[in-house]
ZALO-135868 format. One record per atom (N, C-alpha, C): x, y, z; residue in one letter; atom name; residue number from 1. Coordinates in nm, 2 decimals. Layout:
% ZALO-135868
+--------+--------+--------+-------+-------+------+
:      x :      y :      z : nuvex : rovex : dose :
+--------+--------+--------+-------+-------+------+
:      X :      Y :      Z :     A :    CA :  NUM :
...
+--------+--------+--------+-------+-------+------+
END
This chain:
% ZALO-135868
+--------+--------+--------+-------+-------+------+
:      x :      y :      z : nuvex : rovex : dose :
+--------+--------+--------+-------+-------+------+
:   0.08 :  -0.12 :   0.00 :     T :     N :    1 :
:   0.00 :   0.00 :   0.00 :     T :    CA :    1 :
:   0.09 :   0.13 :   0.00 :     T :     C :    1 :
:   0.03 :   0.23 :  -0.04 :     I :     N :    2 :
:   0.10 :   0.36 :  -0.04 :     I :    CA :    2 :
:   0.08 :   0.43 :   0.09 :     I :     C :    2 :
:   0.18 :   0.46 :   0.16 :     S :     N :    3 :
:   0.17 :   0.52 :   0.29 :     S :    CA :    3 :
:   0.13 :   0.67 :   0.29 :     S :     C :    3 :
:   0.16 :   0.73 :   0.18 :     N :     N :    4 :
:   0.13 :   0.88 :   0.17 :     N :    CA :    4 :
:   0.02 :   0.90 :   0.07 :     N :     C :    4 :
:  -0.10 :   0.94 :   0.11 :     P :     N :    5 :
:  -0.21 :   0.96 :   0.02 :     P :    CA :    5 :
:  -0.18 :   1.07 :  -0.08 :     P :     C :    5 :
:  -0.10 :   1.17 :  -0.05 :     L :     N :    6 :
:  -0.07 :   1.27 :  -0.15 :     L :    CA :    6 :
:   0.01 :   1.21 :  -0.26 :     L :     C :    6 :
:   0.09 :   1.12 :  -0.24 :     L :     N :    7 :
:   0.17 :   1.05 :  -0.34 :     L :    CA :    7 :
:   0.07 :   0.98 :  -0.44 :     L :     C :    7 :
:  -0.03 :   0.91 :  -0.38 :     A :     N :    8 :
:  -0.13 :   0.84 :  -0.46 :     A :    CA :    8 :
:  -0.20 :   0.94 :  -0.55 :     A :     C :    8 :
:  -0.24 :   1.06 :  -0.50 :     V :     N :    9 :
:  -0.30 :   1.16 :  -0.58 :     V :    CA :    9 :
:  -0.21 :   1.21 :  -0.69 :     V :     C :    9 :
:  -0.09 :   1.23 :  -0.66 :     A :     N :   10 :
:   0.01 :   1.28 :  -0.76 :     A :    CA :   10 :
:   0.03 :   1.18 :  -0.87 :     A :     C :   10 :
:   0.04 :   1.05 :  -0.84 :     I :     N :   11 :
:   0.06 :   0.95 :  -0.94 :     I :    CA :   11 :
:  -0.06 :   0.94 :  -1.03 :     I :     C :   11 :
:  -0.18 :   0.94 :  -0.97 :     R :     N :   12 :
:  -0.30 :   0.93 :  -1.04 :     R :    CA :   12 :
:  -0.32 :   1.05 :  -1.13 :     R :     C :   12 :
:  -0.29 :   1.17 :  -1.08 :     S :     N :   13 :
:  -0.31 :   1.29 :  -1.16 :     S :    CA :   13 :
:  -0.21 :   1.30 :  -1.27 :     S :     C :   13 :
:  -0.09 :   1.25 :  -1.25 :     L :     N :   14 :
:   0.01 :   1.25 :  -1.36 :     L :    CA :   14 :
:  -0.04 :   1.16 :  -1.47 :     L :     C :   14 :
:  -0.09 :   1.04 :  -1.44 :     A :     N :   15 :
:  -0.13 :   0.95 :  -1.54 :     A :    CA :   15 :
:  -0.25 :   1.01 :  -1.62 :     A :     C :   15 :
:  -0.34 :   1.07 :  -1.55 :     I :     N :   16 :
:  -0.46 :   1.13 :  -1.62 :     I :    CA :   16 :
:  -0.41 :   1.24 :  -1.71 :     I :     C :   16 :
:  -0.32 :   1.33 :  -1.66 :     T :     N :   17 :
:  -0.27 :   1.44 :  -1.75 :     T :    CA :   17 :
:  -0.20 :   1.39 :  -1.87 :     T :     C :   17 :
:  -0.11 :   1.29 :  -1.86 :     I :     N :   18 :
:  -0.04 :   1.23 :  -1.98 :     I :    CA :   18 :
:  -0.14 :   1.17 :  -2.08 :     I :     C :   18 :
:  -0.23 :   1.09 :  -2.03 :     V :     N :   19 :
:  -0.33 :   1.03 :  -2.12 :     V :    CA :   19 :
:  -0.42 :   1.14 :  -2.18 :     V :     C :   19 :
:  -0.46 :   1.24 :  -2.11 :     S :     N :   20 :
:  -0.55 :   1.34 :  -2.16 :     S :    CA :   20 :
:  -0.48 :   1.42 :  -2.27 :     S :     C :   20 :
:  -0.36 :   1.46 :  -2.25 :     F :     N :   21 :
:  -0.28 :   1.53 :  -2.35 :     F :    CA :   21 :
:  -0.26 :   1.44 :  -2.47 :     F :     C :   21 :
:  -0.23 :   1.32 :  -2.45 :     G :     N :   22 :
:  -0.22 :   1.22 :  -2.56 :     G :    CA :   22 :
:  -0.34 :   1.21 :  -2.65 :     G :     C :   22 :
:  -0.46 :   1.20 :  -2.58 :     I :     N :   23 :
:  -0.58 :   1.20 :  -2.66 :     I :    CA :   23 :
:  -0.61 :   1.33 :  -2.73 :     I :     C :   23 :
:  -0.58 :   1.44 :  -2.67 :     L :     N :   24 :
:  -0.60 :   1.57 :  -2.74 :     L :    CA :   24 :
:  -0.51 :   1.58 :  -2.86 :     L :     C :   24 :
:  -0.39 :   1.54 :  -2.84 :     A :     N :   25 :
:  -0.29 :   1.54 :  -2.95 :     A :    CA :   25 :
:  -0.34 :   1.45 :  -3.06 :     A :     C :   25 :
:  -0.38 :   1.33 :  -3.03 :     G :     N :   26 :
:  -0.43 :   1.23 :  -3.12 :     G :    CA :   26 :
:  -0.55 :   1.28 :  -3.20 :     G :     C :   26 :
:  -0.63 :   1.36 :  -3.14 :     M :     N :   27 :
:  -0.75 :   1.41 :  -3.20 :     M :    CA :   27 :
:  -0.72 :   1.54 :  -3.28 :     M :     C :   27 :
:  -0.59 :   1.59 :  -3.26 :     G :     N :   28 :
:  -0.56 :   1.71 :  -3.33 :     G :    CA :   28 :
:  -0.63 :   1.83 :  -3.27 :     G :     C :   28 :
:  -0.65 :   1.83 :  -3.14 :     D :     N :   29 :
:  -0.73 :   1.93 :  -3.07 :     D :    CA :   29 :
:  -0.65 :   2.01 :  -2.97 :     D :     C :   29 :
:  -0.52 :   2.01 :  -2.98 :     I :     N :   30 :
:  -0.44 :   2.08 :  -2.88 :     I :    CA :   30 :
:  -0.46 :   2.23 :  -2.90 :     I :     C :   30 :
:  -0.50 :   2.28 :  -3.01 :     G :     N :   31 :
:  -0.53 :   2.42 :  -3.04 :     G :    CA :   31 :
:  -0.65 :   2.47 :  -2.96 :     G :     C :   31 :
:  -0.73 :   2.38 :  -2.90 :     S :     N :   32 :
:  -0.84 :   2.42 :  -2.82 :     S :    CA :   32 :
:  -0.81 :   2.51 :  -2.70 :     S :     C :   32 :
:  -0.68 :   2.50 :  -2.66 :     F :     N :   33 :
:  -0.64 :   2.58 :  -2.54 :     F :    CA :   33 :
:  -0.66 :   2.73 :  -2.57 :     F :     C :   33 :
:  -0.64 :   2.77 :  -2.70 :     S :     N :   34 :
:  -0.66 :   2.91 :  -2.73 :     S :    CA :   34 :
:  -0.80 :   2.96 :  -2.71 :     S :     C :   34 :
:  -0.90 :   2.87 :  -2.70 :     L :     N :   35 :
:  -1.04 :   2.91 :  -2.69 :     L :    CA :   35 :
:  -1.07 :   2.93 :  -2.54 :     L :     C :   35 :
:  -0.98 :   2.89 :  -2.45 :     L :     N :   36 :
:  -1.01 :   2.91 :  -2.31 :     L :    CA :   36 :
:  -1.00 :   3.05 :  -2.26 :     L :     C :   36 :
:  -1.10 :   3.10 :  -2.18 :     T :     N :   37 :
:  -1.09 :   3.23 :  -2.13 :     T :    CA :   37 :
:  -1.03 :   3.22 :  -1.99 :     T :     C :   37 :
:  -0.99 :   3.33 :  -1.93 :     W :     N :   38 :
:  -0.94 :   3.33 :  -1.80 :     W :    CA :   38 :
:  -1.04 :   3.28 :  -1.70 :     W :     C :   38 :
:  -1.17 :   3.32 :  -1.72 :     K :     N :   39 :
:  -1.27 :   3.27 :  -1.63 :     K :    CA :   39 :
:  -1.29 :   3.12 :  -1.64 :     K :     C :   39 :
:  -1.29 :   3.06 :  -1.76 :     N :     N :   40 :
:  -1.30 :   2.92 :  -1.78 :     N :    CA :   40 :
:  -1.18 :   2.85 :  -1.71 :     N :     C :   40 :
:  -1.06 :   2.90 :  -1.74 :     T :     N :   41 :
:  -0.94 :   2.84 :  -1.69 :     T :    CA :   41 :
:  -0.94 :   2.84 :  -1.53 :     T :     C :   41 :
:  -0.98 :   2.95 :  -1.48 :     S :     N :   42 :
:  -0.97 :   2.96 :  -1.33 :     S :    CA :   42 :
:  -1.08 :   2.87 :  -1.27 :     S :     C :   42 :
:  -1.20 :   2.85 :  -1.33 :     L :     N :   43 :
:  -1.30 :   2.76 :  -1.28 :     L :    CA :   43 :
:  -1.25 :   2.62 :  -1.29 :     L :     C :   43 :
:  -1.19 :   2.58 :  -1.40 :     L :     N :   44 :
:  -1.14 :   2.45 :  -1.42 :     L :    CA :   44 :
:  -1.03 :   2.42 :  -1.32 :     L :     C :   44 :
:  -0.94 :   2.51 :  -1.30 :     L :     N :   45 :
:  -0.83 :   2.49 :  -1.20 :     L :    CA :   45 :
:  -0.88 :   2.48 :  -1.06 :     L :     C :   45 :
:  -0.97 :   2.57 :  -1.02 :     S :     N :   46 :
:  -1.02 :   2.56 :  -0.88 :     S :    CA :   46 :
:  -1.11 :   2.43 :  -0.86 :     S :     C :   46 :
:  -1.18 :   2.39 :  -0.96 :     G :     N :   47 :
:  -1.25 :   2.27 :  -0.95 :     G :    CA :   47 :
:  -1.16 :   2.15 :  -0.94 :     G :     C :   47 :
:  -1.05 :   2.15 :  -1.02 :     G :     N :   48 :
:  -0.95 :   2.05 :  -1.01 :     G :    CA :   48 :
:  -0.89 :   2.04 :  -0.88 :     G :     C :   48 :
:  -0.86 :   2.15 :  -0.82 :     L :     N :   49 :
:  -0.80 :   2.15 :  -0.68 :     L :    CA :   49 :
:  -0.90 :   2.10 :  -0.58 :     L :     C :   49 :
:  -1.02 :   2.15 :  -0.59 :     A :     N :   50 :
:  -1.12 :   2.11 :  -0.49 :     A :    CA :   50 :
:  -1.15 :   1.97 :  -0.50 :     A :     C :   50 :
:  -1.19 :   1.92 :  -0.62 :     A :     N :   51 :
:  -1.23 :   1.78 :  -0.63 :     A :    CA :   51 :
:  -1.11 :   1.69 :  -0.65 :     A :     C :   51 :
:  -1.02 :   1.73 :  -0.73 :     G :     N :   52 :
:  -0.91 :   1.64 :  -0.76 :     G :    CA :   52 :
:  -0.81 :   1.63 :  -0.65 :     G :     C :   52 :
:  -0.75 :   1.74 :  -0.61 :     L :     N :   53 :
:  -0.65 :   1.73 :  -0.50 :     L :    CA :   53 :
:  -0.71 :   1.70 :  -0.37 :     L :     C :   53 :
:  -0.80 :   1.79 :  -0.32 :     F :     N :   54 :
:  -0.85 :   1.77 :  -0.18 :     F :    CA :   54 :
:  -0.94 :   1.65 :  -0.17 :     F :     C :   54 :
:  -1.03 :   1.63 :  -0.27 :     G :     N :   55 :
:  -1.12 :   1.51 :  -0.27 :     G :    CA :   55 :
:  -1.05 :   1.38 :  -0.27 :     G :     C :   55 :
:  -0.96 :   1.37 :  -0.36 :     L :     N :   56 :
:  -0.88 :   1.24 :  -0.37 :     L :    CA :   56 :
:  -0.79 :   1.22 :  -0.25 :     L :     C :   56 :
:  -0.73 :   1.33 :  -0.21 :     W :     N :   57 :
:  -0.64 :   1.31 :  -0.09 :     W :    CA :   57 :
:  -0.73 :   1.27 :   0.03 :     W :     C :   57 :
:  -0.84 :   1.32 :   0.05 :     A :     N :   58 :
:  -0.93 :   1.28 :   0.16 :     A :    CA :   58 :
:  -0.97 :   1.14 :   0.14 :     A :     C :   58 :
:  -1.00 :   1.10 :   0.02 :     Y :     N :   59 :
:  -1.04 :   0.96 :  -0.01 :     Y :    CA :   59 :
:  -0.93 :   0.86 :   0.03 :     Y :     C :   59 :
:  -0.81 :   0.89 :  -0.02 :     F :     N :   60 :
:  -0.70 :   0.80 :   0.01 :     F :    CA :   60 :
:  -0.66 :   0.80 :   0.15 :     F :     C :   60 :
:  -0.68 :   0.91 :   0.22 :     E :     N :   61 :
:  -0.65 :   0.92 :   0.36 :     E :    CA :   61 :
:  -0.75 :   0.84 :   0.44 :     E :     C :   61 :
:  -0.88 :   0.85 :   0.40 :     A :     N :   62 :
:  -0.98 :   0.77 :   0.47 :     A :    CA :   62 :
:  -0.96 :   0.62 :   0.45 :     A :     C :   62 :
:  -0.91 :   0.58 :   0.34 :     I :     N :   63 :
:  -0.89 :   0.43 :   0.31 :     I :    CA :   63 :
:  -0.78 :   0.38 :   0.41 :     I :     C :   63 :
:  -0.69 :   0.47 :   0.46 :     R :     N :   64 :
:  -0.59 :   0.42 :   0.55 :     R :    CA :   64 :
:  -0.65 :   0.39 :   0.68 :     R :     C :   64 :
:  -0.77 :   0.44 :   0.72 :     Y :     N :   65 :
:  -0.83 :   0.42 :   0.85 :     Y :    CA :   65 :
:  -0.96 :   0.34 :   0.84 :     Y :     C :   65 :
:  -1.02 :   0.31 :   0.73 :     A :     N :   66 :
:  -1.14 :   0.24 :   0.72 :     A :    CA :   66 :
:  -1.13 :   0.14 :   0.59 :     A :     C :   66 :
:  -1.23 :   0.05 :   0.59 :     E :     N :   67 :
:  -1.23 :  -0.04 :   0.47 :     E :    CA :   67 :
:  -1.27 :   0.04 :   0.35 :     E :     C :   67 :
:  -1.21 :   0.00 :   0.24 :     A :     N :   68 :
:  -1.23 :   0.06 :   0.11 :     A :    CA :   68 :
:  -1.38 :   0.06 :   0.07 :     A :     C :   68 :
:  -1.45 :  -0.05 :   0.10 :     S :     N :   69 :
:  -1.59 :  -0.05 :   0.06 :     S :    CA :   69 :
:  -1.67 :   0.05 :   0.14 :     S :     C :   69 :
:  -1.64 :   0.07 :   0.26 :     S :     N :   70 :
:  -1.71 :   0.17 :   0.34 :     S :    CA :   70 :
:  -1.68 :   0.31 :   0.29 :     S :     C :   70 :
:  -1.55 :   0.34 :   0.26 :     V :     N :   71 :
:  -1.52 :   0.47 :   0.22 :     V :    CA :   71 :
:  -1.58 :   0.50 :   0.08 :     V :     C :   71 :
:  -1.57 :   0.40 :  -0.01 :     A :     N :   72 :
:  -1.63 :   0.42 :  -0.14 :     A :    CA :   72 :
:  -1.78 :   0.45 :  -0.14 :     A :     C :   72 :
:  -1.85 :   0.37 :  -0.05 :     S :     N :   73 :
:  -1.99 :   0.39 :  -0.04 :     S :    CA :   73 :
:  -2.03 :   0.53 :   0.01 :     S :     C :   73 :
:  -1.95 :   0.58 :   0.10 :     I :     N :   74 :
:  -1.98 :   0.71 :   0.16 :     I :    CA :   74 :
:  -1.96 :   0.82 :   0.05 :     I :     C :   74 :
:  -1.85 :   0.80 :  -0.03 :     T :     N :   75 :
:  -1.83 :   0.90 :  -0.14 :     T :    CA :   75 :
:  -1.94 :   0.90 :  -0.25 :     T :     C :   75 :
:  -2.02 :   0.79 :  -0.25 :     A :     N :   76 :
:  -2.13 :   0.78 :  -0.34 :     A :    CA :   76 :
:  -2.24 :   0.88 :  -0.31 :     A :     C :   76 :
:  -2.23 :   0.95 :  -0.20 :     I :     N :   77 :
:  -2.33 :   1.05 :  -0.16 :     I :    CA :   77 :
:  -2.32 :   1.18 :  -0.23 :     I :     C :   77 :
:  -2.21 :   1.19 :  -0.31 :     Y :     N :   78 :
:  -2.19 :   1.32 :  -0.38 :     Y :    CA :   78 :
:  -2.30 :   1.37 :  -0.47 :     Y :     C :   78 :
:  -2.39 :   1.28 :  -0.53 :     P :     N :   79 :
:  -2.50 :   1.34 :  -0.60 :     P :    CA :   79 :
:  -2.60 :   1.42 :  -0.51 :     P :     C :   79 :
:  -2.61 :   1.38 :  -0.38 :     A :     N :   80 :
:  -2.70 :   1.45 :  -0.29 :     A :    CA :   80 :
:  -2.64 :   1.59 :  -0.26 :     A :     C :   80 :
:  -2.51 :   1.59 :  -0.24 :     V :     N :   81 :
:  -2.44 :   1.72 :  -0.21 :     V :    CA :   81 :
:  -2.45 :   1.81 :  -0.34 :     V :     C :   81 :
:  -2.43 :   1.75 :  -0.45 :     T :     N :   82 :
:  -2.44 :   1.83 :  -0.58 :     T :    CA :   82 :
:  -2.58 :   1.89 :  -0.60 :     T :     C :   82 :
:  -2.68 :   1.81 :  -0.57 :     F :     N :   83 :
:  -2.82 :   1.85 :  -0.58 :     F :    CA :   83 :
:  -2.85 :   1.97 :  -0.49 :     F :     C :   83 :
:  -2.81 :   1.96 :  -0.37 :     V :     N :   84 :
:  -2.83 :   2.07 :  -0.27 :     V :    CA :   84 :
:  -2.76 :   2.20 :  -0.32 :     V :     C :   84 :
:  -2.63 :   2.18 :  -0.35 :     L :     N :   85 :
:  -2.55 :   2.30 :  -0.40 :     L :    CA :   85 :
:  -2.61 :   2.36 :  -0.53 :     L :     C :   85 :
:  -2.66 :   2.27 :  -0.62 :     A :     N :   86 :
:  -2.72 :   2.32 :  -0.74 :     A :    CA :   86 :
:  -2.84 :   2.40 :  -0.71 :     A :     C :   86 :
:  -2.92 :   2.35 :  -0.62 :     L :     N :   87 :
:  -3.04 :   2.42 :  -0.58 :     L :    CA :   87 :
:  -3.01 :   2.56 :  -0.52 :     L :     C :   87 :
:  -2.91 :   2.56 :  -0.43 :     L :     N :   88 :
:  -2.88 :   2.69 :  -0.36 :     L :    CA :   88 :
:  -2.80 :   2.79 :  -0.45 :     L :     C :   88 :
:  -2.70 :   2.74 :  -0.52 :     L :     N :   89 :
:  -2.61 :   2.82 :  -0.59 :     L :    CA :   89 :
:  -2.64 :   2.85 :  -0.74 :     L :     C :   89 :
:  -2.71 :   2.75 :  -0.80 :     L :     N :   90 :
:  -2.73 :   2.76 :  -0.95 :     L :    CA :   90 :
:  -2.88 :   2.78 :  -0.98 :     L :     C :   90 :
:  -2.96 :   2.78 :  -0.87 :     S :     N :   91 :
:  -3.11 :   2.79 :  -0.89 :     S :    CA :   91 :
:  -3.17 :   2.68 :  -0.98 :     S :     C :   91 :
:  -3.11 :   2.56 :  -0.97 :     E :     N :   92 :
:  -3.17 :   2.45 :  -1.05 :     E :    CA :   92 :
:  -3.31 :   2.42 :  -1.01 :     E :     C :   92 :
:  -3.38 :   2.35 :  -1.09 :     S :     N :   93 :
:  -3.52 :   2.32 :  -1.06 :     S :    CA :   93 :
:  -3.52 :   2.20 :  -0.96 :     S :     C :   93 :
:  -3.62 :   2.20 :  -0.88 :     F :     N :   94 :
:  -3.65 :   2.10 :  -0.78 :     F :    CA :   94 :
:  -3.75 :   2.00 :  -0.85 :     F :     C :   94 :
:  -3.73 :   1.87 :  -0.83 :     S :     N :   95 :
:  -3.82 :   1.77 :  -0.88 :     S :    CA :   95 :
:  -3.82 :   1.66 :  -0.78 :     S :     C :   95 :
:  -3.94 :   1.59 :  -0.78 :     W :     N :   96 :
:  -3.95 :   1.47 :  -0.69 :     W :    CA :   96 :
:  -3.87 :   1.36 :  -0.74 :     W :     C :   96 :
:  -3.85 :   1.35 :  -0.87 :     Q :     N :   97 :
:  -3.76 :   1.25 :  -0.93 :     Q :    CA :   97 :
:  -3.62 :   1.26 :  -0.87 :     Q :     C :   97 :
:  -3.57 :   1.38 :  -0.86 :     K :     N :   98 :
:  -3.44 :   1.41 :  -0.81 :     K :    CA :   98 :
:  -3.43 :   1.37 :  -0.66 :     K :     C :   98 :
:  -3.53 :   1.41 :  -0.59 :     I :     N :   99 :
:  -3.54 :   1.37 :  -0.45 :     I :    CA :   99 :
:  -3.54 :   1.22 :  -0.43 :     I :     C :   99 :
:  -3.62 :   1.15 :  -0.51 :     L :     N :  100 :
:  -3.63 :   1.01 :  -0.50 :     L :    CA :  100 :
:  -3.49 :   0.94 :  -0.54 :     L :     C :  100 :
:  -3.42 :   1.00 :  -0.63 :     G :     N :  101 :
:  -3.29 :   0.95 :  -0.67 :     G :    CA :  101 :
:  -3.19 :   0.97 :  -0.55 :     G :     C :  101 :
:  -3.20 :   1.08 :  -0.48 :     I :     N :  102 :
:  -3.11 :   1.11 :  -0.37 :     I :    CA :  102 :
:  -3.15 :   1.01 :  -0.25 :     I :     C :  102 :
:  -3.28 :   0.98 :  -0.23 :     V :     N :  103 :
:  -3.32 :   0.89 :  -0.13 :     V :    CA :  103 :
:  -3.26 :   0.75 :  -0.16 :     V :     C :  103 :
:  -3.27 :   0.71 :  -0.29 :     F :     N :  104 :
:  -3.21 :   0.58 :  -0.33 :     F :    CA :  104 :
:  -3.06 :   0.57 :  -0.30 :     F :     C :  104 :
:  -2.99 :   0.68 :  -0.33 :     V :     N :  105 :
:  -2.84 :   0.69 :  -0.30 :     V :    CA :  105 :
:  -2.82 :   0.67 :  -0.15 :     V :     C :  105 :
:  -2.89 :   0.74 :  -0.07 :     V :     N :  106 :
:  -2.86 :   0.74 :   0.07 :     V :    CA :  106 :
:  -2.90 :   0.60 :   0.13 :     V :     C :  106 :
:  -3.01 :   0.54 :   0.08 :     V :     N :  107 :
:  -3.05 :   0.41 :   0.13 :     V :    CA :  107 :
:  -2.95 :   0.31 :   0.08 :     V :     C :  107 :
:  -2.90 :   0.32 :  -0.04 :     G :     N :  108 :
:  -2.79 :   0.23 :  -0.08 :     G :    CA :  108 :
:  -2.67 :   0.24 :   0.00 :     G :     C :  108 :
:  -2.63 :   0.35 :   0.04 :     V :     N :  109 :
:  -2.51 :   0.37 :   0.13 :     V :    CA :  109 :
:  -2.53 :   0.30 :   0.26 :     V :     C :  109 :
:  -2.65 :   0.32 :   0.32 :     I :     N :  110 :
:  -2.69 :   0.27 :   0.45 :     I :    CA :  110 :
:  -2.68 :   0.11 :   0.44 :     I :     C :  110 :
:  -2.74 :   0.06 :   0.33 :     L :     N :  111 :
:  -2.74 :  -0.09 :   0.31 :     L :    CA :  111 :
:  -2.60 :  -0.14 :   0.30 :     L :     C :  111 :
:  -2.51 :  -0.08 :   0.23 :     I :     N :  112 :
:  -2.38 :  -0.12 :   0.21 :     I :    CA :  112 :
:  -2.30 :  -0.12 :   0.34 :     I :     C :  112 :
:  -2.33 :  -0.02 :   0.42 :     E :     N :  113 :
:  -2.26 :   0.00 :   0.55 :     E :    CA :  113 :
:  -2.30 :  -0.11 :   0.65 :     E :     C :  113 :
:  -2.41 :  -0.17 :   0.64 :     R :     N :  114 :
:  -2.46 :  -0.27 :   0.74 :     R :    CA :  114 :
:  -2.39 :  -0.40 :   0.72 :     R :     C :  114 :
+--------+--------+--------+-------+-------+------+
END
């Protein structure tokens, strides 16, 4: 096992970066970088830091102290968090189908944890 969760995040991120640039180059789409605005770039970078760096670091850190199946099931709650944040920050529409989906996610996590 890797004793340092940050090392795991760095290795995973490096692999993703290399493969992503390879795919962009293979598609002949490297020039797309010129279409990025400062706003788009800053949002992508901050999202990458929040979800990629901090989220993965917390995930790998949690695996050091709990079973992987428990940690993974808890991370499956992210749709519920996304739904609440989208309602509050993006004024997305509320629907009972979305609520039912969130209930299924939470019930699923509870069932896996037992």
